[in-house]
Each structure stands twice: as C-alpha cells, then as structure tokens.
C-alpha positions in Angstrom: 26.3 31.5 -16.6 25.8 27.9 -15.9 28.4 25.6 -15.1 29.4 22.9 -17.5 27.5 19.7 -16.8 29.5 17.2 -14.6 28.5 13.7 -16.0 30.2 11.4 -13.8 27.2 9.0 -12.2 28.4 10.2 -8.4 27.9 14.5 -9.2 25.1 13.9 -11.8 22.1 12.0 -10.9 21.0 12.5 -14.4 23.4 9.9 -15.5 22.6 7.2 -13.4 20.4 3.9 -14.5 19.2 0.9 -12.0 22.3 -0.9 -10.9 22.1 -4.9 -10.2 22.5 -4.2 -6.2 19.5 -6.0 -5.4 19.8 -9.5 -3.0 17.5 -12.3 -3.5 16.5 -12.4 0.5 15.8 -8.7 -0.2 13.6 -9.3 -3.6 12.1 -12.2 -1.1 11.0 -9.7 1.7 9.8 -7.4 -0.8 7.2 -9.7 -2.7 6.1 -11.0 0.8 5.8 -7.6 2.0 3.6 -6.6 -1.0 1.5 -9.5 -0.7 0.8 -10.2 2.8 -1.7 -7.1 3.7 -4.6 -6.9 6.2 -6.6 -9.5 4.0 -5.3 -12.2 6.0 -6.8 -11.1 9.1 -10.3 -11.3 7.6 -10.5 -13.0 4.3 -10.4 -16.7 5.8 -13.6 -16.0 7.3 -15.2 -15.3 3.9 -13.8 -17.7 2.4 -15.5 -20.3 5.3 -18.6 -18.9 4.4 -18.6 -19.2 0.9 -17.0 -22.4 0.7 -19.4 -24.4 3.8 -16.5 -27.2 4.0 -13.3 -27.5 5.5 -11.9 -29.6 2.9 -13.0 -27.3 0.1 -11.9 -24.0 2.5 -8.3 -25.5 2.4 -8.7 -26.1 -1.2 -9.5 -22.9 -2.5 -6.2 -21.3 -0.4 -4.2 -24.3 -1.8 -5.5 -23.8 -5.5 -5.4 -20.0 -5.1 -1.3 -20.4 -4.3 -1.1 -22.9 -7.6 -2.6 -20.0 -9.7 -0.1 -17.4 -7.9 2.6 -19.8 -8.8 1.4 -20.3 -12.5 1.0 -16.3 -13.1 4.6 -16.1 -11.6 6.2 -18.7 -13.8 4.9 -16.1 -16.7 6.3 -12.9 -15.1 9.2 -14.6 -14.6 9.9 -15.2 -18.3 8.9 -11.5 -19.5 11.3 -10.5 -16.6 14.5 -12.2 -17.8 13.9 -11.5 -21.2 12.9 -8.2 -20.8 14.5 -6.7 -17.5 13.6 -3.4 -16.8 12.3 -0.8 -14.1 9.4 -0.3 -15.9 8.0 -4.3 -15.0 4.4 -4.2 -16.6 4.8 -0.9 -18.4 7.7 -2.3 -20.0 6.2 -5.4 -21.7 3.0 -3.3 -22.6 4.9 -1.5 -24.3 7.2 -4.0 -25.9 3.9 -5.9 -26.9 1.5 -3.0 -27.5 3.1 -0.4 -28.1 3.5 3.4 -26.4 0.1 4.5 -26.0 -1.1 1.3 -24.2 1.9 0.8 -21.2 1.1 5.1 -21.2 -2.8 4.2 -20.0 -1.4 1.3 -17.4 1.2 4.2 -16.2 -1.7 7.1 -16.0 -4.2 4.1 -14.1 -0.8 3.5 -12.0 0.1 6.7 -11.2 -3.3 8.3 -10.9 -5.4 5.6 -8.7 -4.1 1.8 -8.6 -0.6 2.6 -7.0 -1.4 6.1 -5.0 -4.7 5.1 -4.3 -3.6 1.4 -2.6 -1.0 3.5 -0.4 -3.4 6.3 0.3 -6.0 3.1 1.4 -3.3 1.8 3.3 -2.2 4.5 5.2 -5.6 5.0 6.2 -6.1 1.2 7.7 -2.6 1.8 9.6 -3.7 5.0 10.7 -7.5 3.5 11.9 -5.3 0.7 14.0 -2.8 2.9 15.4 -5.2 5.5 17.1 -6.7 2.5 18.6 -3.7 2.1 20.5 -2.3 5.4 20.7 -5.1 7.8 19.9 -4.1 11.0 18.2 -7.4 12.9 18.1 -7.4 16.7 18.3 -10.1 18.6 20.3 -12.5 15.5 20.6 -12.3 15.5 16.6 -11.5 12.0 14.9 -8.0 13.0 13.5 -5.9 10.5 14.6 -6.0 8.4 11.3 -5.6 11.3 9.4 -2.6 12.7 11.1 -1.1 9.2 10.9 -1.7 8.4 7.6 -0.2 11.8 6.5 3.0 10.9 8.5 4.0 7.4 7.6 3.6 8.5 3.7 5.5 11.0 4.4 8.1 9.0 6.9 8.2 6.3 4.4 8.4 8.3 1.0 11.8 10.1 3.0 13.5 6.7 3.9 13.1 5.5 0.1 13.7 8.6 -1.3 17.4 8.5 0.6 18.1 5.6 -0.6 17.5 2.0 -2.3 19.2 0.6 0.8 17.4 2.5 3.5 14.0 1.5 2.0 14.9 -2.2 1.2 16.5 -2.7 5.1 13.2 -0.8 6.0 11.6 -3.6 4.3 13.1 -6.1 5.6 12.7 -5.1 9.2 9.4 -5.1 8.4 8.5 -8.2 6.7 10.1 -10.3 9.6 7.6 -8.6 11.9 4.8 -9.1 9.4 5.6 -12.7 9.3 6.1 -12.9 13.3 2.3 -11.4 13.5 1.1 -14.3 11.6 3.3 -17.0 13.5 1.8 -15.8 16.6 -1.2 -16.7 15.6 -0.7 -20.0 14.6 1.1 -20.0 18.2 -1.9 -18.8 19.4 -4.2 -21.5 18.2 -1.8 -24.1 19.3 -2.2 -22.9 22.8 -5.7 -22.7 22.7 -5.5 -26.5 21.8 -3.1 -27.6 24.0 -5.2 -25.8 26.6 -7.9 -27.7 25.8 -9.9 -24.3 25.0 -10.1 -24.7 21.7 -13.5 -25.0 19.7 -14.3 -28.2 17.7 -12.7 -28.1 14.0 -15.3 -30.1 13.0 -18.1 -28.1 10.9 -21.2 -28.7 12.9 -25.1 -29.0 11.4 -25.5 -25.6 12.0 -23.3 -24.4 8.9 -25.0 -23.7 5.7 -23.4 -26.3 3.1 -24.1 -24.5 -0.1 -22.9 -25.8 -3.4 -19.4 -25.7 -3.5 -18.0 -27.8 -6.5 -15.2 -26.1 -8.3 -17.7 -24.7 -11.2 -20.4 -23.2 -8.6 -20.7 -19.7 -8.0 -20.2 -19.7 -4.4 -16.3 -21.5 -5.1 -16.0 -18.9 -7.6 -16.6 -16.2 -5.6 -14.2 -17.6 -3.1 -11.7 -18.1 -5.6 -11.9 -13.9 -6.4 -11.1 -13.4 -2.5 -8.7 -16.0 -2.4 -6.5 -14.7 -5.6 -7.0 -10.8 -4.1 -5.4 -12.0 -0.7 -2.6 -13.5 -2.8 -2.6 -10.2 -5.5 1.2 -8.7 -5.5 3.6 -10.9 -6.5 4.1 -9.6 -9.9 5.3 -6.4 -8.7 8.8 -8.5 -8.6 8.8 -7.3 -12.3 9.7 -3.6 -11.0 13.1 -5.0 -9.5 14.1 -7.0 -13.1 16.9 -4.2 -13.3 18.2 -4.1 -10.0 18.7 -7.9 -8.7 21.7 -9.4 -8.6 22.2 -12.7 -10.8 18.8 -11.3 -12.4 18.2 -14.6 -15.1 18.3 -16.9 -11.7 17.3 -14.9 -8.6 14.2 -13.5 -10.0 12.4 -16.8 -11.2 14.1 -18.1 -7.2 12.2 -15.0 -6.0 9.4 -15.4 -7.4 9.0 -19.3 -6.5 10.4 -18.5 -3.0 8.0 -15.8 -2.1 4.7 -17.7 -3.3 5.9 -20.6 -1.6 6.5 -18.8 2.0 2.8 -17.0 1.7 1.1 -20.1 0.6 2.6 -21.8 3.5 2.0 -18.8 5.8 -2.2 -18.8 4.6 -2.4 -22.5 5.1 -1.0 -21.8 8.6 -3.1 -19.1 9.4 -6.3 -20.7 8.0 -5.8 -24.0 9.9 -5.3 -21.6 13.0 -8.0 -19.8 12.4 -10.1 -23.2 11.7 -8.8 -24.9 15.0 -9.3 -22.4 17.0 -12.5 -21.2 16.3 -14.3 -23.6 14.3 -15.3 -24.0 11.1 -18.8 -22.6 12.6 -17.1 -19.8 14.2 -15.1 -19.2 11.6 -17.8 -18.5 8.8 -19.7 -16.8 11.1 -17.2 -14.4 12.8 -16.8 -10.8 11.3 -13.4 -10.2 12.7 -11.5 -13.5 12.7 -8.1 -12.4 14.0 -9.3 -10.3 17.1 -11.9 -13.5 17.6 -8.9 -16.1 18.3 -7.2 -13.7 20.3 -10.2 -12.9 22.4 -9.9 -16.8 23.2 -6.5 -16.5 24.3 -5.8 -12.7 25.7 -9.2 -11.6 26.7 -9.3 -7.8 26.1 -5.8 -7.5 25.2 -6.7 -9.0 22.2 -7.9 -5.4 21.0 -5.0 -3.6 21.1 -2.4 -6.9 19.8 -4.6 -7.4 16.4 -4.5 -3.6 16.0 -0.8 -3.5 16.2 -0.6 -6.9 14.2 -2.5 -5.1 11.3 -0.3 -2.1 11.5 2.5 -3.6 11.3 1.1 -5.4 7.9 0.0 -2.3 6.5 3.4 -0.9 7.2 4.7 -3.3 5.1 2.7 -3.0 2.0 3.0 0.7 2.0 6.8 0.6 2.1 6.8 -2.1 -0.7 4.0 -0.2 -2.6 6.2 3.0 -2.5 9.5 0.9 -3.7 8.0 -0.8 -6.7 5.4 2.0 -7.6 7.6 4.8 -8.3 9.6 2.8 -10.8 6.8 2.7 -13.7 6.5 7.0 -13.4 10.5 6.5 -13.8 9.5 4.6 -16.9 6.7 6.9 -18.4 9.7 9.7 -18.1 12.1 8.1 -20.1 9.7 7.1 -22.6 7.9 10.6 -23.0 10.1 14.1 -23.6 7.5 16.0 -21.8 7.5 13.6 -18.8 11.7 13.7 -18.4 12.1 14.9 -15.1 10.4 11.9 -13.8 12.9 9.9 -15.6 15.8 10.8 -13.4 17.8 8.0 -11.8 19.8 9.0 -9.2 22.7 7.4 -9.1 24.1 7.7 -5.8 20.7 6.8 -4.2 19.9 3.6 -6.5 16.7 5.1 -6.9 14.1 7.7 -8.9 14.1 10.3 -6.7 11.8 12.9 -8.6 9.4 9.8 -9.5 8.9 9.3 -5.4 8.5 12.9 -4.9 5.6 13.1 -7.3 3.7 9.6 -5.8 4.6 10.7 -2.5 2.6 14.0 -3.4 -0.2 12.3 -5.1 -0.8 9.7 -2.4 -1.1 12.9 0.4 -3.4 14.6 -2.1 -5.4 11.0 -2.3 -5.5 11.2 1.7 -6.8 14.6 1.8 -9.5 13.0 -0.8 -10.1 10.8 1.3 -10.8 12.3 4.4 -13.3 15.1 2.7 -15.6 12.5 1.4 -15.2 9.4 3.9 -16.0 5.6 3.1 -17.1 6.6 -0.6 -13.0 7.1 -1.5 -12.6 3.0 -0.5 -15.3 2.7 -3.0 -14.0 4.5 -5.3 -10.4 2.6 -5.6 -12.0 -0.8 -5.0 -14.3 -0.4 -7.7 -11.1 0.5 -10.4 -10.4 -3.2 -9.6 -11.8 -3.8 -13.7 -8.9 -1.4 -14.9 -6.0 -3.3 -12.6 -7.3 -7.0 -13.9 -7.5 -5.0 -17.6 -3.8 -4.7 -17.9 -2.9 -8.0 -15.9 -4.6 -10.0 -19.0 -2.7 -7.8 -21.2 0.3 -8.9 -19.6 -0.3 -12.1 -19.6 -1.0 -11.9 -23.1 2.3 -10.4 -24.2 4.4 -13.4 -23.6 2.3 -14.8 -26.2 2.7 -11.9 -28.5 6.5 -11.6 -28.0 7.0 -14.7 -28.1 5.7 -14.7 -31.9 7.0 -10.9 -32.9 10.6 -11.6 -31.2 11.6 -14.6 -31.2 15.2 -14.3 -31.6 15.3 -12.3 -27.6 17.3 -14.8 -25.5 15.1 -16.4 -22.7 17.5 -17.2 -19.8 13.9 -18.6 -17.9 11.3 -20.1 -19.9 7.5 -21.1 -18.5 7.2 -24.7 -18.3 4.2 -26.6 -20.6 4.0 -23.9 -22.8 1.7 -23.2 -24.1 -0.8 -24.2 -21.0 0.3 -22.3 -18.1 0.4 -19.1 -19.6 -3.3 -20.1 -20.9 -4.2 -20.8 -17.6 -3.4 -17.4 -16.1 -4.8 -15.5 -18.8 -7.8 -17.3 -18.3 -7.7 -16.6 -15.1 -7.1 -13.0 -15.6 -10.0 -13.2 -17.7 -12.5 -14.7 -15.1 -11.0 -12.1 -12.4 -12.0 -9.2 -15.1 -15.4 -10.9 -15.7 -16.0 -10.9 -11.9 -14.8 -7.5 -11.4 -16.9 -6.1 -13.5 -19.8 -8.0 -12.2 -19.6 -6.6 -9.2 -18.7 -2.6 -10.1 -21.6 -3.1 -12.4 -23.8 -4.1 -9.2 -22.8 -0.9 -7.0 -23.0 3.0 -7.4 -21.0 5.7 -5.8 -22.9 8.7 -5.2 -26.2 7.6 -7.3 -23.6 6.9 -10.5 -23.2 3.3 -11.5 -19.8 2.6 -10.4 -19.0 0.9 -13.6 -18.2 4.7 -15.0 -15.6 4.7 -12.4 -13.0 3.0 -14.8 -14.0 5.0 -17.7 -13.2 8.4 -15.5 -9.7 7.1 -14.6 -9.1 6.0 -18.0 -10.8 8.8 -19.7 -8.2 11.7 -18.5 -5.1 9.7 -19.2 -6.7 9.5 -22.8 -7.1 13.2 -23.0 -3.3 13.7 -21.4 -2.0 10.9 -23.9 -3.1 13.1 -27.2 -1.9 16.4 -25.4 1.6 14.8 -24.8 1.9 13.4 -28.4 0.8 16.3 -29.8 4.1 18.0 -28.2 6.2 15.7 -28.6 5.3 15.7 -32.5 6.1 19.4 -32.2 9.2 19.2 -30.3 10.6 17.0 -33.0 9.3 19.1 -36.1 10.8 22.4 -34.6 14.0 20.4 -33.1 17.2 21.6 -34.9 20.1 19.3 -36.1 22.0 21.0 -32.9 19.2 19.3 -30.8 19.5 15.8 -32.2 
C-alpha cells in the first residue's frame, strides 16, 4: 500500500511552483553571462574586415546594442504581462496555440539549447586541454573528457538548488568581465609603453562599400547581432525575479548597456593595440593583442579567458534551458514528469536531468562526427530566428487579442520599435537561410537540417496529441 501523498511544499516537490526569489543583480549576471561568450574574442576581427573603416566598425557595434535594446524592450512588455518560467514558449502558446509552442520547445530540447551546451562544452574542453592536457595514451581525448565533466558538474550544481546555480553564475560572470577588462588594460599598457600599432587604417586595408544598406555592412551586422544574442533568455526567469514588473525591465536594460559598453571597450582595445589593418587581418585577434604584451604566455592567458567565458555561458544556458522543458511538461500530460518543480530547491529537477542527459548524448555524437557536429548545430540558426520572429510578432497578436491583460510596462513608441525588432528578425532569418542554403553537410544541402529538426517534432506532436485525446476519452469522473 502506497503512503498518502504529503502536499506540503517542503515534503513534495511536485507541489512546487516558481517563486520570486531572484534578485536584480542575479538576473543581470545571468543575462550578461548568456550573451558574452567566446565570440568577442574573434568576432571584432570579422566585423573590421567587413566594414573596412574605423567609424563604420564602431557604428556597427553601437547599432547592435541599440537593436538589442529595442528587442529587450519588446520582451520586457511580454515578460511583465505574461510572467512564466516558459519564457518564449509561453508567449508563443498564448499567441498561436500549443502546437507552435511545442515545436519551439522540441527544437530547444533537441538541438538549440542542448546543442549550444554541447558546443560550448567542446570549446571549454579545447581551451582547457591546452592549459592542462588530459589526453590519454596519445589519443586526443582531453576535450571530450572536459566537455563531459563540465556538463555533469554544472548540471549537478543547478540540480542542488537555484541559489547554488545563481551563486556560481555570479562568480563566473564576475571573472568573465575581469577577462574583458584585462584586454582593455593590455591595450592601455601597450599605449603607455609606446608599443601599440598606430590605430589609423593604412592604405593597404581594403575599403569595401560599407553604407548602412551595403551587403558587407549587412553581413557585419549578422556577426554583431549573433555576438549580442542571448538576452531574450531573461524571459525564462520572469516568474522568479523579485518585483518582476520593475526589475525585469531594469535587468534587460542594464544588461544590454553593460554588454554594449564592454563590447565597445574591447573593440577599442583591439583597434588601439593592433591597428585597424591588424584587426582586419587577424585570425586570432585576442591572442595577437596579448602576444604583443606578454609573449608566449599569451596562449595560456587567452585559453583561460575563453574557458571562463564558456563556463559562464554553459551555466546560464543550463539554468534557462530546462525551464522550457518544464513548461512543456505542465502543458502536456504525456510529458508531465518534466513539469515537476521542486519547491525545496526552487528548480525544475526532472527537466534539468533530461537536459543534462540530452547534452551528454550530443557530446558523444559530436565526438563521433567531429567538426560536422558544429556545422549541424550552426545550420539550425534559421529555426531559431523563425521562432524569435514569431515571438516578436506575438507582441502585436496579444495586444489585439488580449487587450484587457494588465501591462505594467509597454514598449515605448509602439508600434515602431516592435516593427524594427521584427524586421531585424526577418533580416536575420533571411541571412541565415541564405547561408545554410549555400552550405552542405555530408553531401546534403544544409537547408534540410532545420527540416530534420522540426520533422521529428511534428511526428512526436501528432503522437502525444493522440495520447492526450485518448486519455480524455477514457477518463472517468473520478479521474477529472
């Protein structure tokens, strides 16, 4: 005979639900950690090469910050009006129904979130293996071992409770910001010692057409916006941040301001230290700058910096990623085990377990297929931008369909700013589609990768719809 259920929050994690326990600075460290990854150690070189001129280069980074701020304001309205641990998933469900939101949740669980965790874990492993090699018997196994270890350890920390996960996040984000400050300090040191390269672009630098409507500038903005990507994940803690109606807006605005300032400072440091020509020609821009100041030691310094940045992003992605699966579990009876919220730990424990397992499977897959795995994950970008666009459009849909819901924060200059955000998403969707259409993986056009992700989701959606329907038809009055 099974014991009677105990429904007290401290005894039954199934009785739990998200509580508003996160502070403003924790939300900021989460967002900053999600956005600032390894990209800032190499993307500025790509942007410099594409823009071909100092002013245009800095304008691209400033524009990236402004566009991100516009998007953040749109998400702030949605998150304040519909606070939920499901984030985008919840917005999509409110606007378009369960089927669209399920496909989004499926894409995140199968590739978008778990694939990002796996890729970041590989990056961490690659750089840590340069500092402390773990290769066994001459086999390059170090990156794999580091990747497995970091996913297990960080998942365990977040499964323990949300406070442990957020404390870890605050620690990592602080170290990450110090790494970027060190790059700026290095440029100042080189400037003071007179060993930096003149910052003005010499005539040898190509000067492509870089008007705001040129193809080169547009491509530069693709890289800039990708480097700014991740702030939207703040929506997943909208039901957990204290004084959410006010602090959600603050967290998003403060984070974008901090990130933009850091990106501009680091770009200035590269430009000041290497000169524009050096930036545009560099394949390892951060390493080249550090090499000028610290010689051969620079390799380990940069490896440590990138490793810290990837740790920060992995932990943040683990925190927000599992909340999509939790929201799916609440909405679909077949997936109800995912919808368990442990009230003692203030975290979706089962969803974290599943996410950890899926990420480990992808690490093993990535080890087997090598660099093709990185390409496979990158080729799913159109899927991400499609749902990102739908989230932006949901702001218009929900304003019309649900006008009576209180909106403590409204996007200023509506509908102009949301239209700018949606048009940006359209451009990024078109750019990502154009890119994958020109690529191939294993002899197959890369455009089919997105279809390969969504198709199993459609099949699974049909199956669980049938199962839910059958359950409702066979349910007795006592069951309901």
